[in-house]
C-alpha positions as YAML, in Angstrom:
chain: A
units: angstrom
residues:
- id: 1
  name: MET
  ca: [-40.11, 67.19, 7.98]
- id: 2
  name: LYS
  ca: [-40.67, 63.90, 5.51]
- id: 3
  name: LYS
  ca: [-37.22, 64.21, 4.37]
- id: 4
  name: THR
  ca: [-35.91, 64.50, 8.16]
- id: 5
  name: ALA
  ca: [-38.16, 61.19, 8.99]
- id: 6
  name: GLY
  ca: [-36.61, 59.37, 6.08]
- id: 7
  name: VAL
  ca: [-32.90, 60.28, 6.84]
- id: 8
  name: LEU
  ca: [-33.48, 59.13, 10.62]
- id: 9
  name: ALA
  ca: [-35.42, 55.94, 9.49]
- id: 10
  name: LEU
  ca: [-32.38, 55.15, 7.06]
- id: 11
  name: ALA
  ca: [-29.63, 55.80, 9.86]
- id: 12
  name: GLY
  ca: [-31.65, 53.72, 12.26]
- id: 13
  name: ALA
  ca: [-31.89, 50.63, 9.83]
- id: 14
  name: VAL
  ca: [-27.67, 51.38, 9.18]
- id: 15
  name: LEU
  ca: [-27.21, 51.57, 12.97]
- id: 16
  name: LEU
  ca: [-29.17, 48.07, 13.74]
- id: 17
  name: THR
  ca: [-27.53, 46.36, 10.36]
- id: 18
  name: GLY
  ca: [-24.40, 47.34, 12.02]
- id: 19
  name: CYS
  ca: [-24.99, 45.35, 15.27]
- id: 20
  name: ALA
  ca: [-26.09, 42.31, 13.78]
- id: 21
  name: THR
  ca: [-24.23, 39.27, 14.62]
- id: 22
  name: PRO
  ca: [-22.40, 37.74, 11.71]
- id: 23
  name: PRO
  ca: [-23.59, 34.53, 10.58]
- id: 24
  name: LYS
  ca: [-21.76, 31.32, 11.58]
- id: 25
  name: THR
  ca: [-19.60, 29.85, 9.20]
- id: 26
  name: LEU
  ca: [-20.53, 26.11, 7.97]
- id: 27
  name: TYR
  ca: [-16.76, 25.06, 8.72]
- id: 28
  name: GLN
  ca: [-14.01, 25.92, 10.72]
- id: 29
  name: TRP
  ca: [-10.68, 25.94, 8.96]
- id: 30
  name: GLY
  ca: [-8.15, 26.24, 11.76]
- id: 31
  name: GLY
  ca: [-4.70, 25.95, 10.20]
- id: 32
  name: TYR
  ca: [-5.78, 23.68, 7.47]
- id: 33
  name: GLN
  ca: [-4.92, 25.89, 4.62]
- id: 34
  name: PRO
  ca: [-1.13, 26.65, 5.73]
- id: 35
  name: GLN
  ca: [-0.85, 22.83, 6.49]
- id: 36
  name: VAL
  ca: [-1.39, 22.16, 2.53]
- id: 37
  name: TYR
  ca: [1.14, 24.75, 1.92]
- id: 38
  name: GLN
  ca: [3.75, 23.38, 4.30]
- id: 39
  name: TYR
  ca: [3.25, 20.27, 2.88]
- id: 40
  name: LEU
  ca: [3.83, 21.35, -0.26]
- id: 41
  name: LYS
  ca: [7.22, 22.99, 1.00]
- id: 42
  name: GLY
  ca: [8.16, 19.62, 2.01]
- id: 43
  name: GLU
  ca: [7.84, 20.31, 5.78]
- id: 44
  name: SER
  ca: [7.70, 17.54, 8.52]
- id: 45
  name: PRO
  ca: [4.24, 15.61, 7.97]
- id: 46
  name: GLU
  ca: [4.78, 14.71, 11.78]
- id: 47
  name: GLN
  ca: [3.87, 18.39, 12.85]
- id: 48
  name: GLN
  ca: [1.34, 18.84, 10.31]
- id: 49
  name: ILE
  ca: [-0.30, 15.75, 11.64]
- id: 50
  name: ALA
  ca: [-0.11, 17.36, 15.11]
- id: 51
  name: ALA
  ca: [-1.50, 20.82, 14.13]
- id: 52
  name: MET
  ca: [-4.26, 19.47, 12.24]
- id: 53
  name: GLU
  ca: [-5.11, 17.01, 15.22]
- id: 54
  name: LYS
  ca: [-5.17, 20.01, 17.23]
- id: 55
  name: ASP
  ca: [-7.39, 21.64, 14.96]
- id: 56
  name: LEU
  ca: [-9.88, 19.03, 15.08]
- id: 57
  name: MET
  ca: [-10.31, 19.07, 18.93]
- id: 58
  name: LEU
  ca: [-10.58, 22.73, 18.36]
- id: 59
  name: PHE
  ca: [-13.37, 22.30, 16.18]
- id: 60
  name: SER
  ca: [-14.95, 19.53, 18.12]
- id: 61
  name: ALA
  ca: [-15.15, 22.20, 21.48]
- id: 62
  name: LYS
  ca: [-16.47, 24.72, 19.20]
- id: 63
  name: GLY
  ca: [-19.19, 22.48, 17.84]
- id: 64
  name: GLY
  ca: [-17.76, 23.29, 14.38]
- id: 65
  name: SER
  ca: [-16.90, 20.63, 11.26]
- id: 66
  name: ALA
  ca: [-13.83, 20.44, 9.37]
- id: 67
  name: PRO
  ca: [-13.66, 21.57, 6.18]
- id: 68
  name: PRO
  ca: [-13.90, 19.40, 2.96]
- id: 69
  name: GLY
  ca: [-10.29, 17.89, 2.18]
- id: 70
  name: PHE
  ca: [-9.40, 18.34, 5.93]
- id: 71
  name: HIS
  ca: [-9.63, 14.28, 6.55]
- id: 72
  name: ALA
  ca: [-8.53, 13.47, 3.12]
- id: 73
  name: HIS
  ca: [-5.32, 15.53, 3.92]
- id: 74
  name: LEU
  ca: [-4.79, 14.27, 7.30]
- id: 75
  name: GLY
  ca: [-5.36, 10.68, 5.96]
- id: 76
  name: MET
  ca: [-2.28, 11.23, 3.46]
- id: 77
  name: LEU
  ca: [-0.29, 12.66, 6.25]
- id: 78
  name: TYR
  ca: [-1.00, 9.52, 7.83]
- id: 79
  name: SER
  ca: [-0.07, 7.69, 5.01]
- id: 80
  name: VAL
  ca: [3.18, 9.09, 4.47]
- id: 81
  name: THR
  ca: [4.03, 8.38, 7.94]
- id: 82
  name: GLY
  ca: [3.62, 4.79, 7.91]
- id: 83
  name: LYS
  ca: [0.34, 5.03, 9.59]
- id: 84
  name: PRO
  ca: [-2.30, 3.11, 7.23]
- id: 85
  name: ASP
  ca: [-4.95, 2.34, 10.07]
- id: 86
  name: GLN
  ca: [-5.05, 5.87, 10.60]
- id: 87
  name: MET
  ca: [-5.38, 7.06, 7.38]
- id: 88
  name: VAL
  ca: [-8.24, 4.38, 6.20]
- id: 89
  name: ALA
  ca: [-10.08, 6.11, 9.48]
- id: 90
  name: GLN
  ca: [-9.67, 9.46, 8.17]
- id: 91
  name: PHE
  ca: [-10.60, 8.76, 4.35]
- id: 92
  name: GLU
  ca: [-13.56, 6.83, 6.04]
- id: 93
  name: ASP
  ca: [-14.54, 10.16, 7.54]
- id: 94
  name: GLU
  ca: [-14.08, 12.16, 4.70]
- id: 95
  name: LYS
  ca: [-16.55, 9.76, 2.85]
- id: 96
  name: LYS
  ca: [-19.16, 9.96, 5.66]
- id: 97
  name: LEU
  ca: [-18.95, 13.92, 6.17]
- id: 98
  name: PHE
  ca: [-18.47, 14.70, 2.21]
- id: 99
  name: PRO
  ca: [-20.17, 11.99, 0.12]
- id: 100
  name: GLU
  ca: [-19.27, 13.34, -3.13]
- id: 101
  name: SER
  ca: [-15.72, 12.38, -2.32]
- id: 102
  name: ALA
  ca: [-16.54, 8.71, -2.07]
- id: 103
  name: PRO
  ca: [-15.17, 7.65, -5.46]
- id: 104
  name: TYR
  ca: [-11.72, 9.46, -5.31]
- id: 105
  name: MET
  ca: [-11.67, 8.09, -1.27]
- id: 106
  name: ASP
  ca: [-12.68, 4.66, -2.56]
- id: 107
  name: PHE
  ca: [-10.13, 4.69, -5.38]
- id: 108
  name: LEU
  ca: [-7.27, 5.54, -3.09]
- id: 109
  name: LEU
  ca: [-8.38, 3.00, -0.34]
- id: 110
  name: ALA
  ca: [-8.49, 0.48, -3.08]
- id: 111
  name: LYS
  ca: [-4.66, 1.44, -4.18]
- id: 112
  name: VAL
  ca: [-3.81, 0.99, -0.56]
- id: 113
  name: GLN
  ca: [-5.48, -2.30, -0.33]
- id: 114
  name: LYS
  ca: [-3.42, -3.61, -3.52]
- id: 115
  name: GLY
  ca: [-0.29, -2.09, -2.08]
- id: 116
  name: ASP
  ca: [0.37, 1.14, -4.75]
- id: 117
  name: LYS
  ca: [2.56, 3.60, -3.36]
- id: 118
  name: SER
  ca: [1.60, 5.79, -6.05]
...
C-alpha cells in the first residue's frame, strides 16, 4: 500500500512538473545570431539593418530586451552604411543597457570622433 502511494505521489509530481510554464528568457534573440553570420559572409548590410530593426520592434512589442551586443552590431552596420548618427545612438544604447560594454563602446566612439575607419 505504501509503495503504491509513493508511486502515485511521484507520478503526480512528474505530471505537475510537465505542466509548468517555461521560465521567461532574459533576452529576445530574434534573428541576431543569423545576422552576425550574414555579416561575416559579406551579405548586404542594408538587409541586415532592416531585419535587426524589425527584431527591435518585435522585442518592444513583446516587452522583451535585446541581447548583449545587439545594439553594438547594429551600430557597426550603420557605420558601414555611412550613418554615423545612428551608429552613435546604437553604441550609446549598448552602453546604457550593458554597462560592462562601456569601455569598448567608448573606444569605438573615440575612434569615430578622430575620424579613424579601422
